[in-house]
KOLMI-805576 format. One record per residue (C-alpha): residue number from 1; residue in one letter; x, y, z. Coordinates in nm, 3 decimals, decimal comma, m for minus. Example, Ala and Ser with C-alpha at 12.3 -4.5 7.8 and 13.67 -1.06 7.14 Angstrom:
> 1/A/1,230/m0,450/0,780
> 2/S/1,367/m0,106/0,714
END
This chain:
> 1/M/0,604/m9,017/m2,758
> 2/S/0,727/m9,068/m3,114
> 3/F/0,630/m8,723/m3,243
> 4/R/0,874/m8,439/m3,185
> 5/F/0,713/m8,103/m3,248
> 6/V/0,996/m7,904/m3,409
> 7/K/0,837/m7,563/m3,464
> 8/Q/0,499/m7,400/m3,507
> 9/L/0,455/m7,309/m3,874
> 10/P/0,298/m6,979/m3,983
> 11/T/m0,051/m6,977/m4,128
> 12/P/m0,097/m6,951/m4,505
> 13/D/m0,221/m6,593/m4,463
> 14/E/0,096/m6,501/m4,274
> 15/V/0,314/m6,656/m4,543
> 16/K/0,121/m6,475/m4,817
> 17/E/0,175/m6,147/m4,636
> 18/Q/0,548/m6,220/m4,615
> 19/V/0,572/m6,317/m4,985
> 20/P/0,285/m6,124/m5,150
> 21/V/0,151/m6,133/m5,504
> 22/S/0,120/m5,792/m5,668
> 23/E/m0,209/m5,668/m5,809
> 24/A/m0,062/m5,684/m6,160
> 25/L/0,034/m6,050/m6,120
> 26/K/m0,307/m6,132/m5,974
> 27/K/m0,459/m6,010/m6,301
> 28/V/m0,213/m6,220/m6,501
> 29/K/m0,317/m6,526/m6,302
> 30/E/m0,688/m6,454/m6,344
> 31/K/m0,641/m6,437/m6,722
> 32/R/m0,436/m6,758/m6,732
> 33/D/m0,689/m6,936/m6,512
> 34/R/m0,970/m6,847/m6,754
> 35/E/m0,768/m6,964/m7,054
> 36/I/m0,677/m7,298/m6,896
> 37/Q/m1,026/m7,358/m6,756
> 38/A/m1,177/m7,291/m7,100
> 39/V/m0,986/m7,592/m7,235
> 40/F/m1,159/m7,822/m6,986
> 41/T/m1,507/m7,677/m7,041
> 42/G/m1,472/m7,710/m7,419
> 43/E/m1,488/m7,336/m7,484
> 44/S/m1,130/m7,347/m7,616
> 45/D/m0,976/m7,607/m7,848
> 46/K/m0,621/m7,526/m7,741
> 47/F/m0,405/m7,812/m7,618
> 48/L/m0,235/m7,813/m7,277
> 49/V/0,130/m7,906/m7,237
> 50/I/0,214/m7,942/m6,868
> 51/I/0,590/m7,969/m6,878
> 52/G/0,892/m7,935/m6,656
> 53/P/1,128/m8,114/m6,418
> 54/C/1,032/m8,429/m6,232
> 55/S/1,112/m8,230/m5,918
> 56/A/1,181/m7,856/m5,896
> 57/D/1,503/m7,869/m5,695
> 58/N/1,671/m7,534/m5,766
> 59/E/1,507/m7,194/m5,812
> 60/D/1,760/m7,056/m6,060
> 61/S/1,757/m7,355/m6,295
> 62/V/1,379/m7,389/m6,273
> 63/C/1,327/m7,022/m6,357
> 64/E/1,578/m7,041/m6,643
> 65/Y/1,374/m7,334/m6,774
> 66/T/1,039/m7,149/m6,742
> 67/N/1,184/m6,843/m6,912
> 68/R/1,277/m7,062/m7,208
> 69/L/0,922/m7,199/m7,208
> 70/A/0,781/m6,847/m7,212
> 71/A/0,977/m6,765/m7,529
> 72/I/0,824/m7,069/m7,701
> 73/Q/0,475/m6,993/m7,568
> 74/E/0,469/m6,675/m7,772
> 75/K/0,531/m6,877/m8,089
> 76/V/0,271/m7,149/m8,026
> 77/A/0,003/m6,940/m7,853
> 78/E/m0,261/m7,003/m8,119
> 79/R/m0,264/m7,377/m8,052
> 80/L/m0,097/m7,454/m7,719
> 81/I/m0,103/m7,344/m7,358
> 82/L/0,225/m7,425/m7,186
> 83/V/0,196/m7,483/m6,811
> 84/P/0,530/m7,505/m6,628
> 85/R/0,550/m7,812/m6,413
> 86/I/0,699/m7,678/m6,088
> 87/Y/0,661/m7,976/m5,855
> 88/T/0,783/m7,884/m5,509
> 89/N/0,703/m8,199/m5,309
> 90/K/0,798/m8,542/m5,429
> 91/P/0,610/m8,860/m5,330
> 92/R/0,844/m9,146/m5,245
> 93/T/0,734/m9,506/m5,275
> 94/T/0,922/m9,619/m4,964
> 95/G/0,932/m9,281/m4,789
> 96/E/1,309/m9,261/m4,845
> 97/G/1,499/m9,013/m5,058
> 98/Y/1,461/m8,649/m5,159
> 99/K/1,105/m8,536/m5,093
> 100/G/1,125/m8,206/m5,276
> 101/M/1,203/m7,841/m5,207
> 102/L/0,918/m7,814/m4,957
> 103/H/1,116/m8,049/m4,732
> 104/Q/1,467/m7,946/m4,831
> 105/P/1,526/m7,610/m5,001
> 106/D/1,886/m7,731/m5,022
> 107/P/1,883/m8,097/m5,130
> 108/E/2,213/m8,154/m4,949
> 109/A/2,099/m7,999/m4,620
> 110/K/1,868/m8,122/m4,347
> 111/P/1,490/m8,085/m4,384
> 112/D/1,350/m7,743/m4,292
> 113/M/0,977/m7,715/m4,358
> 114/L/0,945/m7,344/m4,277
> 115/A/1,230/m7,252/m4,508
> 116/G/1,078/m7,489/m4,763
> 117/I/0,736/m7,325/m4,754
> 118/L/0,892/m6,984/m4,812
> 119/A/1,125/m7,118/m5,082
> 120/I/0,856/m7,285/m5,291
> 121/R/0,629/m6,980/m5,271
> 122/H/0,914/m6,754/m5,375
> 123/M/1,006/m6,983/m5,666
> 124/H/0,649/m7,004/m5,800
> 125/L/0,615/m6,626/m5,764
> 126/R/0,947/m6,552/m5,933
> 127/S/0,862/m6,778/m6,225
> 128/L/0,526/m6,606/m6,270
> 129/A/0,678/m6,257/m6,245
> 130/E/0,952/m6,333/m6,499
> 131/T/0,744/m6,530/m6,752
> 132/G/0,375/m6,454/m6,709
> 133/L/0,315/m6,829/m6,698
> 134/T/0,125/m6,965/m6,399
> 135/S/0,234/m7,313/m6,300
> 136/A/0,126/m7,660/m6,194
> 137/D/0,220/m7,841/m5,875
> 138/E/0,132/m8,172/m5,712
> 139/M/m0,081/m8,182/m5,399
> 140/L/0,114/m8,425/m5,185
> 141/Y/m0,012/m8,269/m4,861
> 142/P/m0,368/m8,129/m4,885
> 143/D/m0,315/m7,849/m4,631
> 144/N/m0,020/m7,710/m4,825
> 145/W/m0,254/m7,599/m5,104
> 146/H/m0,337/m7,288/m4,904
> 147/Y/0,026/m7,169/m4,915
> 148/L/0,016/m7,158/m5,298
> 149/S/m0,354/m7,110/m5,374
> 150/D/m0,303/m6,764/m5,527
> 151/L/m0,022/m6,881/m5,758
> 152/L/m0,121/m7,216/m5,911
> 153/S/m0,340/m7,269/m6,217
> 154/Y/m0,329/m7,649/m6,216
> 155/V/m0,296/m7,920/m5,951
> 156/A/m0,231/m8,293/m5,987
> 157/I/m0,317/m8,565/m5,736
> 158/G/m0,065/m8,848/m5,754
> 159/A/m0,121/m9,220/m5,802
> 160/R/m0,055/m9,294/m5,436
> 161/S/m0,280/m9,014/m5,308
> 162/V/m0,581/m9,049/m5,538
> 163/E/m0,759/m9,300/m5,313
> 164/N/m0,711/m9,083/m5,005
> 165/Q/m1,030/m8,927/m4,868
> 166/E/m0,864/m8,604/m4,753
> 167/H/m0,716/m8,537/m5,098
> 168/R/m1,049/m8,601/m5,269
> 169/L/m1,241/m8,373/m5,036
> 170/M/m0,983/m8,094/m5,056
> 171/V/m1,006/m8,100/m5,436
> 172/S/m1,380/m8,030/m5,410
> 173/G/m1,297/m7,684/m5,274
> 174/L/m1,046/m7,576/m5,540
> 175/D/m1,147/m7,343/m5,823
> 176/I/m0,883/m7,453/m6,076
> 177/P/m0,849/m7,774/m6,281
> 178/V/m0,732/m8,072/m6,077
> 179/G/m0,615/m8,396/m6,238
> 180/M/m0,671/m8,728/m6,060
> 181/K/m0,414/m8,987/m6,166
> 182/N/m0,502/m9,352/m6,199
> 183/P/m0,367/m9,547/m5,900
> 184/T/m0,056/m9,758/m5,943
> 185/S/m0,286/m10,060/m5,991
> 186/G/m0,422/m9,890/m6,303
> 187/D/m0,788/m9,921/m6,194
> 188/F/m0,990/m9,668/m6,396
> 189/S/m1,290/m9,701/m6,163
> 190/V/m1,084/m9,582/m5,865
> 191/M/m0,968/m9,281/m6,064
> 192/L/m1,322/m9,197/m6,177
> 193/N/m1,454/m9,237/m5,823
> 194/S/m1,203/m8,975/m5,716
> 195/V/m1,332/m8,745/m5,991
> 196/I/m1,687/m8,795/m5,864
> 197/A/m1,571/m8,706/m5,513
> 198/G/m1,384/m8,400/m5,635
> 199/Q/m1,682/m8,273/m5,833
> 200/G/m1,919/m8,322/m5,539
> 201/S/m1,987/m8,092/m5,242
> 202/H/m1,864/m8,194/m4,897
> 203/D/m1,833/m8,100/m4,530
> 204/F/m1,506/m8,191/m4,356
> 205/I/m1,223/m8,070/m4,130
> 206/S/m0,939/m7,860/m4,271
> 207/R/m0,674/m7,668/m4,075
> 208/G/m0,880/m7,690/m3,757
> 209/W/m1,199/m7,563/m3,921
> 210/E/m1,524/m7,724/m4,024
> 211/V/m1,546/m7,636/m4,393
> 212/A/m1,808/m7,677/m4,664
> 213/T/m1,726/m7,701/m5,034
> 214/E/m1,940/m7,666/m5,347
> 215/G/m1,752/m7,915/m5,565
> 216/N/m1,501/m7,862/m5,843
> 217/P/m1,646/m7,931/m6,192
> 218/L/m1,294/m7,903/m6,339
> 219/T/m1,179/m8,224/m6,168
> 220/H/m1,066/m8,471/m6,437
> 221/T/m0,849/m8,778/m6,499
> 222/I/m0,480/m8,833/m6,570
> 223/L/m0,352/m9,157/m6,724
> 224/R/0,002/m9,236/m6,606
> 225/G/0,030/m9,609/m6,664
> 226/A/0,015/m9,887/m6,408
> 227/V/0,229/m10,152/m6,238
> 228/S/0,137/m10,521/m6,239
> 229/K/0,155/m10,747/m5,935
> 230/H/0,489/m10,867/m6,072
> 231/G/0,628/m10,513/m6,084
> 232/N/0,604/m10,471/m6,462
> 233/T/0,486/m10,140/m6,605
> 234/I/0,162/m10,136/m6,806
> 235/P/0,102/m9,836/m7,033
> 236/N/m0,249/m9,694/m7,067
> 237/Y/m0,211/m9,421/m7,329
> 238/H/m0,305/m9,633/m7,633
> 239/Y/m0,617/m9,571/m7,844
> 240/E/m0,797/m9,865/m7,681
> 241/D/m0,728/m9,722/m7,334
> 242/L/m0,863/m9,383/m7,435
> 243/Q/m1,174/m9,542/m7,585
> 244/R/m1,228/m9,744/m7,268
> 245/L/m1,200/m9,432/m7,053
> 246/L/m1,438/m9,250/m7,285
> 247/D/m1,692/m9,531/m7,248
> 248/M/m1,657/m9,529/m6,869
> 249/Y/m1,699/m9,152/m6,860
> 250/G/m2,020/m9,201/m7,056
> 251/Q/m2,158/m9,417/m6,775
> 252/K/m2,099/m9,145/m6,515
> 253/N/m2,285/m8,821/m6,457
> 254/L/m1,973/m8,606/m6,461
> 255/A/m1,911/m8,251/m6,575
> 256/N/m1,648/m8,174/m6,837
> 257/P/m1,515/m8,523/m6,925
> 258/A/m1,141/m8,483/m6,979
> 259/V/m0,808/m8,660/m6,953
> 260/I/m0,445/m8,553/m6,950
> 261/I/m0,188/m8,814/m7,063
> 262/D/0,123/m8,840/m6,848
> 263/A/0,389/m8,951/m7,097
> 264/N/0,640/m9,061/m6,835
> 265/H/0,616/m9,274/m6,518
> 266/S/0,461/m9,614/m6,588
> 267/N/0,355/m9,514/m6,939
> 268/S/0,718/m9,489/m7,045
> 269/G/0,860/m9,725/m6,785
> 270/K/1,068/m9,417/m6,690
> 271/Q/1,249/m9,448/m7,022
> 272/F/1,239/m9,071/m7,062
> 273/K/1,315/m9,059/m7,435
> 274/Q/1,000/m9,264/m7,497
> 275/Q/0,795/m8,960/m7,398
> 276/I/0,848/m8,819/m7,747
> 277/R/0,700/m9,127/m7,916
> 278/I/0,417/m9,155/m7,664
> 279/V/0,306/m8,795/m7,713
> 280/K/0,305/m8,843/m8,091
> 281/E/0,089/m9,155/m8,057
> 282/V/m0,158/m8,971/m7,834
> 283/L/m0,183/m8,689/m8,087
> 284/H/m0,245/m8,945/m8,364
> 285/S/m0,528/m9,100/m8,160
> 286/R/m0,687/m8,755/m8,134
> 287/L/m0,664/m8,714/m8,511
> 288/V/m0,855/m9,034/m8,590
> 289/S/m1,142/m8,983/m8,343
> 290/R/m1,334/m8,664/m8,280
> 291/E/m1,462/m8,802/m7,949
> 292/I/m1,111/m8,880/m7,829
> 293/Q/m0,994/m8,541/m7,950
> 294/N/m1,257/m8,380/m7,728
> 295/L/m1,160/m8,603/m7,435
> 296/V/m0,779/m8,563/m7,443
> 297/K/m0,706/m8,207/m7,334
> 298/G/m0,331/m8,226/m7,300
> 299/V/m0,014/m8,410/m7,206
> 300/M/0,233/m8,411/m6,917
> 301/V/0,603/m8,432/m6,996
> 302/E/0,904/m8,446/m6,764
> 303/S/1,176/m8,221/m6,900
> 304/Y/1,464/m8,008/m6,772
> 305/L/1,763/m7,816/m6,905
> 306/V/1,991/m8,123/m6,923
> 307/E/1,864/m8,470/m7,010
> 308/G/1,874/m8,769/m6,777
> 309/N/1,924/m8,756/m6,402
> 310/Q/2,197/m8,753/m6,139
> 311/K/2,252/m8,830/m5,774
> 312/I/2,255/m8,561/m5,509
> 313/G/2,610/m8,468/m5,413
> 314/P/2,934/m8,328/m5,551
> 315/N/2,992/m8,258/m5,921
> 316/H/2,631/m8,144/m5,949
> 317/I/2,522/m8,059/m6,306
> 318/Y/2,308/m7,745/m6,319
> 319/G/1,959/m7,809/m6,457
> 320/K/1,976/m8,190/m6,444
> 321/S/1,712/m8,385/m6,249
> 322/I/1,800/m8,532/m5,910
> 323/T/1,494/m8,759/m5,916
> 324/D/1,350/m8,929/m6,229
> 325/P/1,526/m8,878/m6,565
> 326/C/1,391/m8,601/m6,790
> 327/L/1,412/m8,493/m7,152
> 328/G/1,677/m8,231/m7,221
> 329/W/1,602/m7,887/m7,358
> 330/E/1,680/m7,957/m7,725
> 331/D/1,437/m8,248/m7,739
> 332/T/1,183/m8,049/m7,538
> 333/E/1,182/m7,758/m7,778
> 334/K/1,144/m7,987/m8,081
> 335/L/0,862/m8,178/m7,913
> 336/I/0,663/m7,866/m7,829
> 337/Y/0,681/m7,748/m8,191
> 338/T/0,577/m8,096/m8,309
> 339/I/0,276/m8,089/m8,078
> 340/A/0,178/m7,750/m8,215
> 341/E/0,199/m7,881/m8,572
> 342/L/m0,016/m8,190/m8,499
> 343/C/m0,286/m8,020/m8,289
END
């Protein structure tokens, strides 16, 4: 048979016992969860900035980055909530290439899923303990949510996963905000259908159990741009796109209409410096329309210590992305302060 069963993995409860969260940090997370959730329910007018590396590939450099974010958070706390983007599993279009720390705690070593599970939990926990900032991660594999459920305050469902039934149903059982990205085709109706599924209640199979969920009213949309049939990128962050999404939301019976704008990926054509301009345009759109201001709750930005990206291998530059190119720290810091001024 084609499957080779390498090793039996521990249950999420066993992993949580091995890498536990202290009572003090549980309280920090509860407070952060309330603050972030209040943005989506409209109780808070703060603006979310979900920001960090394309892929979290190294615990030390990621935690240095989140510590720098924490220092800025104190200065912009009246207007912004900074959510470190600690993405530990990386979707690959062809299935080839680095798939994230979950697969390879050491990008230059062979895959080791057990070591990866422990590594990503330890990294999220260390970042929280050092900074007080709970983080965001992408749900590439629905079952892996349970390994990090007591650490994350935000989850994103990627463009290639958003049409998947298992992802949609799993989201319906989460109690934190979950963003559904538009698919690579750019179809808003597919994205909104996934929001409907996430907000609904369901019965399904998860980790060998029959489970029942109540629905997640904090499920919302993420605009990340699209790709045409000819392979050209098509941005969808412009005012007209936001108005169109607002109109489509109005036709649905959905709780807490909201969108996060992903400034990179197909919105920037992976021209990472364009993220600065794109974020500024989104903020301008919010300024000229109260309805759009209420709809757009935040932005996603790919950023790391050193700008650009590099290949895995020798002469590795600490804090530089090994997947998609990212803004460097200097530009990141300036952009966060600009966002605070314009919100």
